[in-house]
C-alpha positions in Angstrom: -12.6 17.5 22.2 -13.8 17.6 18.6 -12.5 14.9 16.3 -13.0 14.6 12.5 -12.3 11.2 10.9 -12.5 9.7 7.4 -15.6 7.5 7.2 -13.4 4.7 5.8 -11.4 4.1 9.0 -13.0 0.9 10.3 -14.6 0.9 13.7 -13.2 4.3 14.7 -16.7 5.8 15.1 -17.9 2.9 17.2 -14.9 3.2 19.5 -14.0 6.9 19.8 -17.5 8.4 19.8 -17.6 7.3 23.4 -14.7 9.6 24.3 -15.1 12.8 22.2 -17.4 14.8 19.9 -16.9 12.6 16.8 -17.6 13.6 13.2 -17.1 11.6 10.0 -16.3 13.0 6.5 -15.8 11.8 2.9 -12.1 11.7 2.2 -12.3 13.7 -1.0 -14.9 16.3 0.2 -13.5 17.7 3.4 -12.7 21.4 3.2 -11.2 24.2 5.2 -14.6 25.7 6.2 -15.7 22.3 7.6 -12.8 22.4 10.0 -13.0 26.1 10.9 -16.8 26.1 11.5 -16.6 22.9 13.7 -13.6 24.0 15.7 -12.1 20.6 15.0 -9.0 19.9 17.1 -8.0 16.4 15.9 -8.1 15.2 12.3 -7.8 11.6 11.2 -7.5 10.9 7.5 -6.7 8.4 4.8 -4.8 8.9 1.6 -7.7 10.7 -0.3 -7.5 13.8 1.8 -4.7 16.4 0.9 -3.5 17.7 4.2 -2.0 21.1 3.5 -2.4 24.8 4.1 -5.5 25.0 1.9 -7.2 22.5 4.3 -5.8 23.6 7.6 -5.2 27.4 7.5 -7.0 29.3 10.3 -8.5 26.1 11.7 -8.2 24.8 15.3 -6.6 21.6 14.3 -3.7 20.6 16.6 -3.1 17.0 15.6 -3.3 15.2 12.2 -2.8 11.5 11.7 -3.4 9.2 8.7 -4.6 5.6 9.1 -2.3 4.7 6.1 1.4 3.9 5.8 2.0 6.4 3.1 2.2 10.2 3.8 2.5 11.6 0.3 -1.0 13.3 0.9 0.6 15.2 3.7 2.4 18.5 3.1 5.1 17.6 5.7 7.0 20.9 5.3 3.8 22.9 6.1 3.0 20.7 9.0 6.5 21.0 10.5 6.5 24.8 10.0 3.1 25.1 11.7 4.2 22.9 14.6 1.3 20.6 14.0 1.6 17.1 15.5 1.4 14.6 12.6 1.6 10.8 12.5 1.0 7.9 10.2 0.2 4.2 10.6 3.3 2.9 8.9 3.5 -0.9 8.9 -0.1 -1.6 9.6 -0.9 -2.9 6.1 2.6 -4.3 5.4 1.5 -8.0 5.5 -1.5 -7.2 3.4 0.7 -5.8 0.6 3.2 -8.6 1.0 0.5 -11.2 0.5 -0.7 -9.4 -2.6 2.9 -9.5 -4.0 3.4 -13.2 -3.1 0.1 -14.2 -4.6 1.0 -12.3 -7.8 4.3 -14.2 -8.1 2.6 -17.6 -7.6 -0.2 -16.8 -10.0 2.3 -15.7 -12.7 4.4 -18.8 -12.1 1.4 -21.1 -12.4 0.2 -19.4 -15.6 3.6 -19.8 -17.3 4.7 -23.0 -15.6 7.7 -21.4 -13.8 9.4 -22.2 -10.5 10.3 -19.8 -7.8 13.4 -21.8 -7.0 14.9 -20.7 -10.3 14.0 -17.1 -9.9 15.5 -13.9 -8.6 13.3 -11.2 -7.1 14.5 -7.6 -6.9 12.9 -5.7 -3.9 13.4 -1.9 -3.9 12.6 -0.6 -0.4 13.4 -2.6 2.6 11.0 -1.1 5.1 8.1 -2.9 6.8 6.6 -4.2 3.5 9.9 -5.0 1.7 11.2 -7.0 4.7 8.1 -9.3 4.8 8.2 -9.8 1.0 11.8 -10.8 1.2 11.0 -13.2 4.0 8.3 -14.9 2.1 10.3 -14.9 -1.2 13.3 -16.5 0.5 11.0 -19.2 2.0 9.8 -19.9 -1.5 13.4 -20.6 -2.6 14.0 -17.4 -4.5 17.3 -15.5 -4.6 16.5 -12.1 -3.1 18.1 -8.8 -4.2 17.6 -5.7 -2.0 18.0 -2.0 -2.8 17.5 0.7 -0.2 20.0 3.6 -0.4 18.6 5.5 2.7 19.0 2.4 4.9 22.4 1.6 3.4 23.6 5.1 4.1 22.5 4.7 7.7 24.8 1.6 7.9 21.8 -0.7 8.3 22.8 -4.3 8.8 21.0 -6.1 5.9 20.4 -9.9 6.5 23.2 -12.0 5.0 20.6 -14.3 3.4 19.8 -11.5 1.0 22.0 -9.7 -1.5 22.3 -5.9 -1.6 22.6 -4.5 -5.2 22.6 -1.0 -6.7 19.4 -0.1 -8.6 20.8 -0.8 -12.1 22.3 -4.1 -11.1 19.1 -5.2 -9.4 16.9 -4.3 -12.4 19.1 -6.2 -14.9 19.4 -9.3 -12.7 15.8 -9.7 -11.5 13.2 -11.9 -13.0 10.6 -10.2 -10.8 10.7 -6.6 -9.7 8.6 -5.1 -6.9 9.0 -1.8 -5.1 7.9 -0.7 -1.7 9.0 2.9 -1.3 7.2 6.2 -0.4 6.5 8.8 -3.1 8.8 11.8 -2.8 9.6 14.6 -5.2 12.7 16.2 -3.6 15.3 15.7 -1.0 18.2 13.3 -1.1 16.2 10.3 -2.4 13.4 11.5 -4.7 11.3 8.5 -5.9 9.0 10.1 -8.5 9.6 8.2 -11.8 12.5 6.3 -10.1 11.7 3.6 -12.6 11.9 5.0 -16.0 12.9 4.2 -19.6 16.6 4.9 -18.9 17.1 2.3 -16.2 14.3 -0.2 -17.1 15.7 -0.7 -20.6 17.9 -3.5 -19.1 15.1 -5.4 -17.4 15.0 -9.0 -18.5 12.6 -10.2 -21.2 9.5 -12.0 -20.1 9.9 -10.8 -16.5 7.2 -9.8 -14.0 6.7 -6.3 -12.6 4.5 -5.8 -9.5 3.7 -2.2 -8.7 1.9 -1.6 -5.4 3.6 1.4 -3.7 2.5 4.8 -5.2 1.6 5.5 -8.8 4.2 8.1 -9.7 7.1 5.9 -8.5 7.0 4.1 -11.9 6.7 6.0 -15.2 3.6 4.5 -16.8 4.9 5.0 -20.4 7.8 2.8 -19.4 5.4 0.1 -18.1 3.6 0.1 -21.4 6.9 -0.1 -23.3 8.1 -3.0 -21.2 4.9 -4.9 -21.8 5.1 -4.4 -25.5 8.8 -4.7 -26.2 10.0 -6.9 -23.3 6.9 -9.0 -23.0 6.9 -8.1 -19.3 3.9 -9.2 -17.3 2.4 -6.3 -15.3 0.5 -6.5 -12.0 -0.6 -3.0 -11.0 -2.4 -1.8 -7.9 -1.4 1.9 -8.0 -1.9 4.5 -10.7 -0.4 7.9 -11.5 -3.6 9.9 -11.5 -5.9 8.1 -9.2 -8.9 7.8 -9.4 -8.5 8.8 -13.1 -6.4 5.7 -13.9 -4.6 4.9 -17.2 -7.1 2.8 -19.2 -4.5 1.8 -21.9 -2.2 0.5 -19.2 -4.9 -1.2 -17.3 -5.9 -3.3 -20.4 -2.3 -4.6 -20.6 -2.1 -5.9 -17.1 -2.2 -9.5 -15.9 -3.8 -8.3 -12.7 -5.1 -4.8 -12.1 -6.7 -3.4 -8.9 -7.8 -0.1 -7.5 -5.1 0.6 -4.9 -6.4 -2.1 -2.5 -3.3 -4.3 -2.0 -3.1 -3.0 1.6 -6.9 -3.1 2.2 -7.1 -6.4 4.1 -9.3 -6.3 7.1 -6.3 -7.0 9.3 -4.4 -4.1 7.8 -7.3 -1.7 8.3 -7.8 -2.9 11.9 -4.2 -2.3 12.7 -4.4 1.1 11.1 -7.4 2.0 13.3 -5.5 0.6 16.3 -2.6 3.0 15.6 -5.0 5.9 15.3 -6.6 5.1 18.7 -3.1 4.9 20.3 -2.3 8.3 18.9 -5.6 9.6 20.3 -4.8 8.1 23.7 -1.3 9.7 23.8 -2.7 13.1 22.8 -5.7 13.1 25.1 -4.4 11.0 28.0 -7.6 9.0 27.8 -7.4 5.2 28.0 -9.7 3.8 25.2 -11.3 0.4 25.3 -9.9 -1.4 22.2 -11.6 -4.8 22.8 -13.6 -4.5 19.5 -10.4 -4.3 17.5 -8.7 -7.2 19.3 -11.8 -9.3 18.9 -11.9 -8.6 15.1 -8.2 -9.4 14.7 -8.7 -12.8 16.4 -11.5 -13.9 14.0 -9.2 -15.7 11.6 -6.1 -17.9 11.9 -2.8 -17.1 10.3 -0.4 -19.7 8.8 3.2 -20.2 7.9 4.1 -20.7 4.2 5.4 -24.2 5.3 1.8 -25.2 6.3 0.9 -25.6 2.7 1.6 -28.8 0.7 2.8 -26.9 -2.4 2.8 -23.5 -4.1 -0.4 -24.2 -6.0 -2.1 -24.9 -2.7 -0.7 -21.7 -1.2 -1.8 -19.6 -4.2 -5.3 -20.9 -4.1 -5.5 -20.5 -0.3 -4.4 -16.8 -0.5 -6.9 -16.1 -3.2 -9.7 -17.9 -1.3 -9.1 -15.4 1.6 -8.1 -12.3 -0.4 -10.2 -12.7 -3.7 -7.5 -10.9 -5.6 -8.6 -12.4 -9.0 -12.2 -11.3 -8.2 -10.9 -7.8 -7.6 -9.1 -7.9 -11.0 -12.3 -9.0 -12.8 -14.4 -6.3 -11.1 -11.8 -3.6 -11.8 -11.5 -4.5 -15.5 -15.2 -4.2 -15.9 -15.0 -0.5 -15.1 -12.5 0.1 -17.9 -15.3 0.3 -20.5 -17.2 3.0 -18.6 -17.1 6.7 -19.6 -14.4 8.7 -17.8 -16.7 10.3 -15.2 -18.2 6.9 -14.2 -14.8 5.2 -14.3 -13.5 7.7 -11.7 -16.5 7.3 -9.5 -16.3 3.5 -9.6 -12.6 3.5 -8.8 -13.4 5.4 -5.6 -16.4 3.2 -4.8 -14.4 0.0 -5.1 -11.9 1.3 -2.6 -14.5 2.8 -0.2 -16.8 -0.2 -0.3 -14.1 -2.9 -0.3 -15.3 -6.1 1.2 -13.9 -7.6 4.4 -10.9 -9.7 3.3 -8.8 -11.4 6.0 -5.1 -12.2 5.6 -3.8 -15.8 5.5 -0.1 -15.6 6.2 1.9 -14.6 9.2 5.4 -13.4 8.7 6.3 -14.2 12.3 5.8 -18.0 12.2 
């Protein structure tokens, strides 16, 4: 059994190479000939690899899975038409992203002497990430507005402690706006440029926008307008044309990072665990996962209530996650020429240090 895997899926080589012929690849460099010539049967990717007909035609690939929660790098229509099994690791990095969001709120509040108990947060997307963000925000005393039309139309029972709102109402009534939705271009709920000049014109002045889903969900010209005209604070982790990110927008941010909000060590380990479970199901081979479980047990997780105040919580998250360090490093690459800037963006993601999570949404 021949397996190809992105070289940025942590510990996958150490574990799966004992059970198959295992090859690693660079996420942006894999091509169709690599798969055909190797007779690859199973392909494990991350978001840098476009999984489509150009990559897979005439290959022996039977199964494709990504160690990420997003699947916008998958041509899902092609995969379905080709009867190729395909999976994702949805939810694996949910707490990682939620911590990034909560830290961002606490940092902004501390900078401007604001109080979460007087604030309303609007959360668009109530999936695995949105639910954890809502939980943390509620514990911090915030009023929580939710918007998720696909879930609402499925008659989902939203928790009564939150308030459901249509998108326009949520935007106009939120002090803080965050979105956690997949990028889609068609279908009943397209999300490309969901946030744009037309609906964001009613966002409050001096508010906070946190963007950590996918770059094209938020129109970047609108973000620049909001920063200039509405004095909105911007915290941005995802960019329209990654790795060729928008320099002008990056210079206007309070915090900027190279798409690493979900890159906690815990999140990566859980993504690897999901990949291994997919391999087990496909191959009917039981894999020794002790290495993953040992790594996950290396740090303790805490409840928000374990911290004496929000300043203590903010500093404790940053001590574990080093989000402000990431911001400083990222802003240093803004001055590079375009080619080097692109290379460094990818390098920062590929060589991201081990950063453990601090909070548990379950305690």
